[in-house]
C-alpha positions, 0 to 999 in steps of 0.5 A, spaced: 762 110 666 766 104 668 763 097 667 762 093 674 765 087 672 769 085 678 768 081 684 773 083 690 775 078 695 778 080 701 782 075 705 789 075 707 796 072 705 796 065 708 789 063 705 789 059 698 785 053 697 778 056 698 780 063 694 782 059 688 775 055 688 771 061 688 775 065 683 775 059 678 767 058 679 767 066 678 771 065 672 767 059 669 761 064 669 765 069 665 767 074 671 773 077 673 776 077 681 781 081 684 784 079 691 786 084 696 790 081 702 788 085 707 794 084 712 798 087 707 795 094 708 798 099 709 806 096 708 805 093 701 798 095 699 796 103 698 789 105 698 786 112 696 780 115 697 778 122 693 772 126 695 770 132 692 764 137 689 764 133 683 764 126 686 769 120 689 774 116 686 777 110 690 783 106 688 787 100 690 795 099 688 798 093 691 804 088 689 805 084 684 802 078 688 796 082 689 791 085 684 787 080 680 787 073 681 788 071 674 792 076 671 798 081 673 794 087 674 795 090 681 790 096 680 783 096 682 778 102 681 772 100 686 767 103 680 769 096 677 766 092 683 760 089 682 760 084 689 765 083 695 766 076 698 769 078 705 772 072 707 777 075 712 779 082 714 786 081 717 790 085 722 796 089 718 803 086 718 807 092 721 814 092 723 816 089 730 820 094 732 815 099 732 814 102 739 807 099 742 803 106 742 805 107 735 803 100 733 797 101 736 795 108 733 798 105 726 793 099 727 787 104 729 788 108 723 789 103 718 783 099 720 779 106 719 782 107 712 780 101 710 773 101 713 772 108 710 775 105 703 770 099 703 764 104 705 764 106 698 761 099 696 755 100 700 751 099 694 754 092 691 752 085 693 756 083 700 758 076 702 757 077 708 756 084 710 761 087 714 756 089 720 752 083 720 758 079 720 761 083 726 754 082 730 754 075 728 760 074 732 757 076 738 756 068 741 751 070 747 746 073 742 748 068 737 746 062 741 739 066 743 737 067 736 739 059 735 734 057 740 729 062 737 730 058 730 728 052 733 735 049 735 737 046 741 743 049 745 748 047 750 747 050 757 752 056 757 756 061 761 760 067 759 764 070 765 771 072 768 768 070 775 772 063 777 766 063 782 761 063 777 764 057 773 765 053 779 757 054 781 756 052 773 760 046 774 756 044 780 749 045 776 751 042 769 756 036 771 762 036 766 764 043 763 768 045 757 771 052 756 772 055 749 774 062 746 769 068 745 772 069 738 774 065 732 782 065 731 783 060 725 786 064 719 785 058 714 785 051 713 792 051 717 792 051 724 792 058 728 798 060 732 794 063 738 788 058 739 785 055 745 781 049 743 775 047 746 778 043 753 774 039 758 775 042 765 777 037 771 778 039 778 785 042 778 782 046 772 776 049 776 781 050 782 786 054 777 782 060 774 785 066 776 787 067 768 780 069 767 782 076 770 785 077 764 780 074 759 773 072 760 771 065 756 765 061 754 763 055 759 758 050 756 756 043 759 759 037 756 755 034 750 756 027 749 757 026 742 756 020 736 758 025 731 761 032 730 758 036 724 760 042 720 755 045 716 757 050 710 750 054 710 750 058 703 744 062 702 738 057 702 743 051 701 747 047 706 753 042 705 754 038 711 761 034 713 761 029 719 767 027 723 768 022 729 774 023 733 771 020 739 777 015 739 782 020 738 786 021 744 787 028 743 781 030 739 775 027 743 773 033 745 775 038 739 776 034 733 781 039 730 786 036 735 786 029 732 792 026 729 792 025 721 788 018 720 785 018 727 778 021 724 776 023 717 770 027 714 764 023 711 758 026 707 752 027 712 745 027 710 743 033 715 736 032 717 731 037 714 728 040 720 735 042 722 737 045 715 731 049 716 733 051 723 740 053 720 737 057 714 732 061 719 738 063 724 742 065 718 737 070 716 736 072 723 743 074 723 743 077 716 748 073 713 749 070 706 754 065 709 756 061 715 759 055 718 755 052 723 758 047 728 753 042 731 754 035 735 750 029 734 748 025 740 748 018 741 741 019 742 741 022 735 739 029 737 742 035 734 746 040 739 748 047 736 754 050 738 756 056 734 755 059 727 762 062 724 760 068 719 768 066 716 768 059 718 772 054 714 769 050 709 775 048 704 776 041 707 769 039 706 770 041 698 777 038 698 775 031 702 768 030 700 767 034 693 762 039 696 761 044 691 761 050 696 766 055 692 761 054 686 755 056 691 758 062 694 760 064 687 752 064 685 751 068 691 756 073 689 752 074 682 745 074 685 741 080 684 
């Protein structure tokens, strides 16, 4: 019988700092980790699932920069896996020369193969379970659960109808637009990302693009601070940022230039922390990155919880031990 002595880390090739923090924390606890950059499958990584009368076998072979994070091994038997950190499943990198219909088929078959392979790990600890993470990305459901957990949520509209947006703006006043799905890939900026944007009269008059992609519209909430809260099990780690004086980052702190805003530690109010833990439980997650606004009056307004949200800047800039907390959760019974 193979010993289950490995934590499998699912990520992508551009992800570094946070992977190293968790791998180091696991190593300090005497546990090995194996990194699988899912964007390198199927071109650079090979999966195999064997199912027969006498049992199953599931293996991974990858390039020399894959495999174990702290060694040269590039093969993994899933029988050795005791837990999975599903940091990010990423779209496979396929040649641009593939005809679009062929490419679409390859992507579909690759994802089916990967999910079938991972299904063999149903009995181990997951941070986060894939099904729960997928359901948690449903923003309307998430906002309803956040409200039920005791958090204040902004008035929100999800639509592809320009007339609905204009009517909504007439009801709530100033409006911001954002995407339904997260596209960040690491602590670096994503190439295809629409930041939270304040809509002016000209924007409200030119909403034809909604025909191709629905968006989220919310009332503009006045802010004193923006919070990123890394929720790990029963623990919360909070960073605050004030980007109000940034020309471009006033609506979305991610647009602030270096030096215009910095992360500071924040003592999250106990009732807010408790509500976030209730939301995490309701979503079936072990980890989630929550974004909130603190208004000038001191009220906390919940915006979203991303099951794969970034936390590296909080550990890097504030020394918050989030990687160690994730390692602890991975090794929990």
